[in-house]
C-alpha positions as CSV (number, residue, x, y, z in Angstrom):
1,E,92.8,103.0,76.2
2,K,89.6,104.0,78.0
3,P,88.8,102.3,81.3
4,T,86.0,99.8,81.4
5,D,82.9,100.4,83.4
6,E,84.1,97.9,86.0
7,E,87.4,99.7,86.3
8,K,85.6,103.0,86.7
9,K,83.4,101.5,89.5
10,E,86.5,100.0,91.2
11,Y,88.3,103.3,91.1
12,E,85.2,105.2,92.4
13,T,85.0,102.7,95.3
14,F,88.7,103.2,96.0
15,E,88.3,106.9,96.1
16,N,85.3,106.8,98.4
17,D,87.0,104.3,100.8
18,D,90.2,106.3,100.7
19,L,88.4,109.5,101.5
20,M,86.6,107.8,104.4
21,A,89.9,106.5,105.8
22,K,91.5,110.0,105.6
23,T,88.4,111.6,107.2
24,I,88.5,109.1,110.1
25,M,92.2,109.7,110.7
26,L,91.8,113.5,110.6
27,T,88.8,113.3,112.9
28,F,90.9,112.0,115.8
29,M,93.8,114.5,115.3
30,E,94.4,117.8,117.1
31,D,94.1,120.9,114.9
32,D,97.8,121.4,114.7
33,L,98.3,117.9,113.4
34,I,95.4,118.2,110.9
35,R,97.3,121.0,109.2
36,V,100.3,118.8,108.9
37,F,98.6,115.8,107.4
38,E,95.4,117.0,105.6
39,D,97.1,117.6,102.3
40,C,98.3,114.0,101.9
41,P,96.9,112.7,98.6
42,T,95.9,109.3,99.9
43,A,95.1,107.5,103.2
44,K,98.2,105.4,102.6
45,D,100.4,108.5,102.2
46,M,98.8,110.0,105.3
47,L,99.5,106.8,107.3
48,D,103.1,106.7,106.0
49,S,103.6,110.3,107.0
50,I,102.1,109.8,110.5
51,S,104.3,106.7,111.0
52,S,107.4,108.5,109.8
53,K,106.7,111.4,112.1
54,F,105.9,109.4,115.2
55,N,107.5,106.0,114.8
56,T,110.4,105.6,117.1
57,T,112.5,102.6,117.8
58,T,114.2,101.7,121.0
59,T,117.0,99.4,121.6
60,M,116.8,97.1,124.6
61,H,120.0,96.0,126.3
């Protein structure tokens, strides 16, 4: 089943927004981190990878 024109437009908007989000995140990274995260397929994947790499939890007593 072919996507409708509206579905195509929504997907195009998503792709543009996703690329913008990835670009913004990469802009503020050091070069060594860019190489680690630049191949993430989506901004969500990139954010999840960043969170996974740097998210630490502490236990307070």
